[in-house]
C-alpha positions as CSV (number, residue, x, y, z in Angstrom):
1,X,38.9,50.7,56.0
2,X,40.7,51.4,52.8
3,X,44.4,50.9,52.5
4,X,47.1,51.7,50.0
5,X,47.6,48.9,47.4
6,X,50.7,46.7,47.4
7,X,51.2,47.4,43.7
8,X,49.4,49.2,40.9
9,X,47.5,47.3,38.2
10,X,49.0,47.4,34.7
11,X,46.8,49.1,32.2
12,X,45.6,47.4,29.0
13,X,47.6,48.3,25.9
14,X,45.1,50.2,23.9
15,X,45.6,53.4,21.9
16,X,44.6,56.6,23.6
17,X,43.9,58.0,20.2
18,X,41.1,55.5,19.6
19,X,39.6,56.2,23.0
20,X,40.0,59.9,22.6
21,X,38.2,59.9,19.3
22,X,35.1,58.3,20.7
23,X,34.8,60.5,23.7
24,X,35.5,63.6,21.6
25,X,32.6,62.9,19.4
26,X,30.4,61.9,22.4
27,X,31.1,65.1,24.3
28,X,30.7,67.3,21.2
29,X,27.3,65.9,20.4
30,X,26.0,66.0,24.0
31,X,27.6,69.3,25.1
32,X,25.7,71.9,23.0
33,X,22.2,70.6,23.8
34,X,22.8,70.3,27.6
35,X,19.9,72.1,29.3
36,X,22.1,73.2,32.1
37,X,25.2,74.4,30.2
38,X,24.5,74.5,26.5
39,X,23.5,77.2,24.1
40,X,20.2,77.7,25.9
41,X,21.8,79.2,29.0
42,X,22.2,82.9,27.9
43,X,18.8,83.1,26.0
44,X,17.0,81.6,29.1
45,X,18.7,84.2,31.3
46,X,17.6,87.1,29.1
47,X,14.1,85.7,28.8
48,X,13.9,85.6,32.6
49,X,15.5,89.1,33.0
50,X,14.0,91.1,30.1
51,X,10.9,89.3,28.9
52,X,9.6,88.1,32.2
53,X,11.1,91.0,34.2
54,X,12.8,89.1,37.1
55,X,15.2,90.7,39.4
56,X,18.5,89.2,40.7
57,X,17.0,87.1,43.5
58,X,14.0,85.9,41.6
59,X,16.1,85.0,38.6
60,X,18.6,83.1,40.8
61,X,15.7,81.2,42.4
62,X,14.2,80.4,38.9
63,X,17.5,79.0,37.8
64,X,17.8,77.1,41.0
65,X,14.4,75.4,40.4
66,X,15.4,74.6,36.7
67,X,18.5,72.9,37.9
68,X,16.9,71.1,40.9
69,X,17.3,67.6,39.3
70,X,21.1,68.1,39.6
71,X,20.6,68.1,43.4
72,X,20.0,64.4,43.2
73,X,22.3,63.6,40.3
74,X,23.9,60.7,42.2
75,X,20.6,58.9,42.1
76,X,20.7,59.0,38.3
77,X,24.2,57.7,38.4
78,X,23.1,54.9,40.8
79,X,20.3,53.9,38.4
80,X,22.9,53.8,35.6
81,X,25.0,51.4,37.8
82,X,22.1,49.1,38.4
83,X,19.9,49.3,35.3
84,X,20.7,48.4,31.7
85,X,17.9,49.9,29.4
86,X,17.2,48.0,26.2
87,X,20.0,45.5,27.4
88,X,22.6,48.0,26.1
89,X,23.8,49.6,29.3
90,X,25.3,53.0,28.5
91,X,24.3,52.9,24.9
92,X,20.7,52.2,26.0
93,X,20.6,55.5,27.9
94,X,21.7,57.4,24.7
95,X,19.0,55.6,22.7
96,X,16.2,56.3,25.2
97,X,16.8,59.7,26.8
98,X,18.3,61.7,24.0
99,X,14.9,61.6,22.1
100,X,13.0,62.3,25.3
101,X,15.0,65.5,25.9
102,X,14.3,66.5,22.3
103,X,10.5,66.1,22.9
104,X,10.6,68.5,25.8
105,X,12.4,71.1,23.7
106,X,9.9,70.6,20.9
107,X,7.0,71.2,23.3
108,X,8.5,74.5,24.6
109,X,7.4,76.7,21.6
110,X,3.8,75.4,22.0
111,X,3.3,76.6,25.5
112,X,2.4,80.2,26.6
113,X,5.4,82.4,27.6
114,X,5.4,82.5,31.4
115,X,7.8,81.9,34.2
116,X,6.1,78.7,35.2
117,X,6.0,77.2,31.7
118,X,9.6,78.0,31.0
119,X,10.9,76.8,34.4
120,X,8.9,73.5,34.3
121,X,10.0,72.7,30.7
122,X,13.6,73.3,31.4
123,X,13.3,71.3,34.6
124,X,12.0,68.3,32.6
125,X,14.7,68.7,30.0
126,X,17.3,68.6,32.8
127,X,15.6,65.5,34.3
128,X,15.9,63.4,31.1
129,X,19.3,64.7,30.1
130,X,20.8,63.7,33.4
131,X,20.5,60.0,32.4
132,X,22.6,60.8,29.3
133,X,25.1,62.6,31.5
134,X,25.3,59.8,34.0
135,X,26.2,57.3,31.3
136,X,28.8,59.6,29.7
137,X,30.5,60.4,33.1
138,X,30.5,56.8,34.3
139,X,31.9,55.5,31.0
140,X,34.6,58.1,31.0
141,X,35.6,57.1,34.5
142,X,35.5,53.3,33.8
143,X,37.7,53.6,30.7
144,X,40.1,56.1,32.4
145,X,40.7,53.8,35.3
146,X,40.9,50.6,33.3
147,X,43.4,52.0,30.8
148,X,45.4,54.2,33.3
149,X,44.5,57.4,31.5
150,X,42.5,59.3,34.0
151,X,44.7,62.4,33.6
152,X,44.6,62.5,29.8
153,X,41.0,61.5,29.5
154,X,40.0,64.0,32.1
155,X,42.0,66.7,30.3
156,X,40.2,65.8,27.1
157,X,36.8,66.1,28.8
158,X,37.7,69.5,30.2
159,X,39.1,70.7,26.9
160,X,35.9,69.8,25.0
161,X,33.8,71.1,27.9
162,X,35.6,74.5,27.9
163,X,35.4,74.8,24.1
164,X,31.7,73.9,24.0
165,X,30.9,76.2,26.9
166,X,32.7,79.1,25.2
167,X,30.8,78.4,22.0
168,X,27.6,78.1,23.9
169,X,28.0,81.5,25.4
170,X,29.1,83.2,22.2
171,X,26.4,81.5,20.1
172,X,23.8,81.9,22.9
173,X,24.5,85.7,23.1
174,X,24.2,85.9,19.3
175,X,21.0,83.8,19.2
176,X,19.4,86.0,21.9
177,X,19.8,89.0,19.6
178,X,19.1,87.4,16.2
179,X,16.6,84.6,16.6
180,X,13.3,83.9,18.4
181,X,13.1,81.7,21.4
182,X,10.9,79.2,19.4
183,X,13.7,78.8,16.8
184,X,16.2,78.3,19.6
185,X,14.3,75.5,21.2
186,X,13.7,73.7,17.9
187,X,17.4,73.8,17.3
188,X,18.0,72.3,20.8
189,X,15.6,69.5,19.9
190,X,17.6,68.7,16.8
191,X,20.9,68.6,18.8
192,X,19.3,66.2,21.3
193,X,18.2,63.9,18.6
194,X,21.8,63.5,17.4
195,X,22.5,61.6,20.6
196,X,20.4,58.7,19.2
197,X,22.9,57.4,16.7
198,X,25.6,57.2,19.4
199,X,23.5,54.5,21.1
200,X,24.0,52.3,18.0
201,X,27.8,52.9,17.8
202,X,29.9,50.2,19.6
203,X,33.6,50.6,19.1
204,X,35.6,47.7,20.6
205,X,38.2,49.9,22.2
206,X,35.4,51.2,24.5
207,X,33.1,48.2,24.7
208,X,35.4,45.1,24.6
209,X,32.6,42.8,25.6
210,X,33.6,41.7,29.1
211,X,31.9,42.2,32.5
212,X,31.3,45.9,32.3
213,X,28.1,45.4,30.2
214,X,26.2,43.8,33.1
215,X,25.1,45.6,36.3
216,X,26.9,44.8,39.6
217,X,25.8,41.5,41.2
218,X,25.6,42.8,44.8
219,X,22.3,43.9,46.4
220,X,21.3,47.6,46.3
221,X,21.7,48.0,50.1
222,X,25.3,46.5,49.9
223,X,26.2,48.9,47.1
224,X,24.8,52.0,49.0
225,X,26.9,51.1,52.0
226,X,30.0,50.5,49.9
227,X,29.5,53.9,48.3
228,X,29.2,55.6,51.7
229,X,32.2,53.9,53.1
230,X,34.5,54.7,50.2
231,X,36.6,57.2,52.1
232,X,38.9,58.1,49.2
233,X,35.9,59.8,47.4
234,X,34.9,62.4,50.0
235,X,38.0,64.6,50.1
236,X,37.8,64.9,46.3
237,X,34.2,65.9,46.6
238,X,34.8,68.5,49.2
239,X,37.6,70.0,47.1
240,X,35.2,70.1,44.1
241,X,32.6,71.7,46.3
242,X,34.9,74.5,47.4
243,X,36.2,75.1,43.9
244,X,32.7,75.4,42.4
245,X,31.2,77.4,45.2
246,X,31.8,80.8,43.7
247,X,29.4,83.5,45.1
248,X,30.5,86.2,42.6
249,X,29.9,84.2,39.4
250,X,26.6,83.5,37.7
251,X,23.9,86.1,38.7
252,X,26.1,88.7,40.5
253,X,28.6,88.7,37.6
254,X,25.8,88.9,35.1
255,X,24.2,92.0,36.8
256,X,27.7,93.5,37.4
257,X,28.6,93.3,33.8
258,X,25.2,94.1,32.2
259,X,23.9,96.7,34.7
260,X,26.9,98.2,36.4
261,X,29.3,98.2,33.4
262,X,26.6,98.4,30.7
263,X,27.6,95.3,28.7
264,X,25.1,94.2,26.0
265,X,24.0,90.6,25.6
266,X,26.6,90.2,22.8
267,X,29.4,91.6,25.0
268,X,28.4,89.4,28.0
269,X,28.3,86.4,25.7
270,X,31.8,87.3,24.4
271,X,33.1,87.8,27.9
272,X,31.9,84.3,29.0
273,X,33.0,82.8,25.7
274,X,36.5,84.3,26.0
275,X,36.7,83.1,29.6
276,X,35.9,79.5,28.6
277,X,38.1,79.6,25.5
278,X,41.0,80.7,27.6
279,X,40.4,77.6,29.8
280,X,41.4,75.4,26.8
281,X,45.2,75.8,26.9
282,X,45.2,74.4,30.4
283,X,43.8,70.9,29.5
284,X,46.4,70.7,26.7
285,X,49.2,71.5,29.1
286,X,47.7,69.2,31.7
287,X,47.6,66.3,29.2
288,X,51.4,66.8,28.9
289,X,52.1,67.4,32.6
290,X,50.1,64.6,34.0
291,X,52.3,62.0,32.4
292,X,55.4,63.6,33.9
293,X,54.3,65.1,37.3
294,X,52.4,63.2,40.1
295,X,48.9,64.4,40.7
296,X,49.8,65.4,44.2
297,X,52.1,68.2,42.9
298,X,49.6,69.2,40.3
299,X,46.9,69.7,42.9
300,X,49.1,72.0,45.0
301,X,50.4,74.0,42.0
302,X,47.0,74.5,40.6
303,X,45.5,75.6,43.9
304,X,48.1,78.4,44.1
305,X,46.7,79.7,40.8
306,X,43.1,79.3,41.9
307,X,43.0,81.4,45.0
308,X,43.5,84.9,43.5
309,X,41.4,84.2,40.3
310,X,38.5,86.6,40.8
311,X,40.4,89.6,42.3
312,X,41.1,91.3,39.0
313,X,37.3,91.6,38.3
314,X,37.2,94.3,41.0
315,X,39.2,96.8,38.9
316,X,36.9,96.7,35.8
317,X,35.5,100.1,34.5
318,X,34.2,99.3,31.0
319,X,32.8,96.3,29.1
320,X,35.9,96.4,26.8
321,X,38.1,95.9,29.9
322,X,36.1,92.9,30.8
323,X,36.8,91.3,27.4
324,X,40.5,91.9,27.8
325,X,40.5,90.4,31.3
326,X,38.5,87.3,30.5
327,X,41.4,85.3,29.1
328,X,43.5,85.9,32.3
329,X,40.6,84.6,34.4
330,X,40.3,81.5,32.3
331,X,44.1,80.8,32.4
332,X,44.1,80.9,36.2
333,X,41.1,78.6,36.4
334,X,41.9,75.9,33.8
335,X,44.6,73.9,35.6
336,X,42.8,73.6,38.9
337,X,39.7,72.3,37.2
338,X,41.7,69.6,35.4
339,X,43.5,68.6,38.6
340,X,40.4,68.4,40.7
341,X,38.5,66.5,38.0
342,X,41.2,63.9,37.7
343,X,41.2,63.5,41.5
344,X,37.5,62.6,41.3
345,X,38.1,60.2,38.4
346,X,40.8,58.4,40.5
347,X,38.6,58.3,43.6
348,X,35.5,56.5,42.1
349,X,34.8,53.0,43.5
350,X,34.7,50.1,41.1
351,X,31.2,49.3,39.9
352,X,29.8,52.6,41.2
353,X,31.3,54.9,38.7
354,X,27.9,56.4,37.7
355,X,26.9,57.1,41.3
356,X,30.3,58.6,42.2
357,X,30.6,60.8,39.1
358,X,27.0,62.0,39.3
359,X,27.7,62.8,43.0
360,X,30.2,65.3,41.6
361,X,27.3,66.8,39.6
362,X,25.2,67.0,42.8
363,X,28.1,68.8,44.5
364,X,28.3,71.0,41.4
365,X,24.6,71.9,41.7
366,X,24.9,72.6,45.5
367,X,28.0,74.7,45.0
368,X,26.8,76.8,42.0
369,X,23.2,77.3,42.9
370,X,23.6,77.9,46.6
371,X,26.7,80.0,45.8
372,X,24.6,81.9,43.3
373,X,21.8,82.6,45.9
374,X,24.4,83.7,48.5
375,X,26.2,85.8,45.9
376,X,22.9,87.5,44.9
377,X,22.3,88.3,48.6
378,X,25.8,89.6,49.0
379,X,25.5,91.7,45.8
380,X,22.3,93.3,47.1
381,X,24.0,94.3,50.3
382,X,27.6,95.1,49.4
383,X,27.9,95.0,45.7
384,X,30.1,92.8,43.5
385,X,33.2,93.4,45.7
386,X,31.7,91.7,48.7
387,X,30.8,88.6,46.6
388,X,34.3,88.5,45.1
389,X,36.1,88.6,48.4
390,X,33.8,85.8,49.7
391,X,34.7,83.7,46.7
392,X,38.5,84.3,47.4
393,X,38.0,83.2,51.0
394,X,36.4,79.9,49.9
395,X,39.2,79.2,47.4
396,X,41.8,79.8,50.2
397,X,40.3,76.9,52.2
398,X,41.1,74.3,49.6
399,X,44.6,73.6,50.8
400,X,43.2,72.5,54.2
401,X,41.2,69.7,52.4
402,X,44.1,68.6,50.2
403,X,46.0,67.5,53.4
404,X,43.3,64.7,53.8
405,X,43.6,63.3,50.3
406,X,45.1,59.8,50.5
407,X,48.7,59.9,49.3
408,X,48.5,56.5,47.5
409,X,45.8,58.0,45.3
410,X,47.9,60.9,44.0
411,X,51.5,59.8,44.3
412,X,51.9,58.4,40.7
413,X,51.7,60.0,37.2
414,X,49.1,59.2,34.6
415,X,49.8,56.0,32.7
416,X,52.0,54.5,35.5
417,X,49.3,52.0,36.4
418,X,46.1,52.8,38.3
419,X,44.5,51.0,41.2
420,X,40.8,50.3,40.7
421,X,39.7,52.1,43.9
422,X,36.9,49.6,44.8
423,X,39.6,46.9,45.0
424,X,41.7,48.6,47.7
């Protein structure tokens, strides 16, 4: 049974700027080429909808299959915790799996254009890229816990992720109208190859040369049991599941904007881009607040903003109104994402950062994909309004879970000293 610590560990005195610079570059390089959330997202949606003529349910199922490797993301994280490729641990994953992802993208233009070819190729790209993601997520958690900067480093991650996602939607919508799919996939291959040099870079503020470079000494069975019994992790995962389980987003919103309101690919890209751009002020504010306000308060404040987030979508009449509304939706969603993400960072057990953080990716997959399938079913039967009210009901259940989050985990501010959770 886990208990609250007698005292918090004191963080090493290293510059946040040095750490932030490294993770900023790392997230920028990996973000755009991500098969599940990079610039490929909108073009692949339109290829499925317009070129391959899939309807809402078939399109949702195709995207579900493409993202299936995310359903077992925690296994990729567990591999990261136990295996050190090329004897370079996280950097070895960058050296090995960045080029493998690029090879899959390069092979896409060579195949015939069919649902099966596209789905299987994007499935393989996701499979290889998950090893890169596991290393990045685990390294972020490890450094954040060691240096008592989970709030600031988590805010930086969300800031970059929001900006890149916005750019991906805007650029993806433009690429759909102005370039061929073959050119798009060659560009994605080039982006994935840029991950390779990151495996050669070894800044001392991130890799100081102590025990983190070797895998954990315990047996695999022992580590699996330790992971399962780490009680602090599971409320955080359930909160993340409820926040990401949004039946009205993804396919229902896509068809609502493009078919019901008549938005073009560029307008839809700009809507999603503006939404994610407007998420960016929240991480900046969160980086300021987390050093002054305990995480417990930030969780409750942000949940109050989260619950009514999607209701304004019900009043849209034109594509232009959707563009004007997008920033408000992003502002309401930014702070909750930062708070829930920091809760996960604080909850990860020592030595199993990869498994824990990639479990959050598994939860993300389950929430988004099953939420998308449910939302498509609701959309076919009751329109977008039914899916939007279902989403609001899910968000309204988050406060129930917050009651079960351990108080010792959230009672302090960022930088006050952080317990390594596996030591409790």
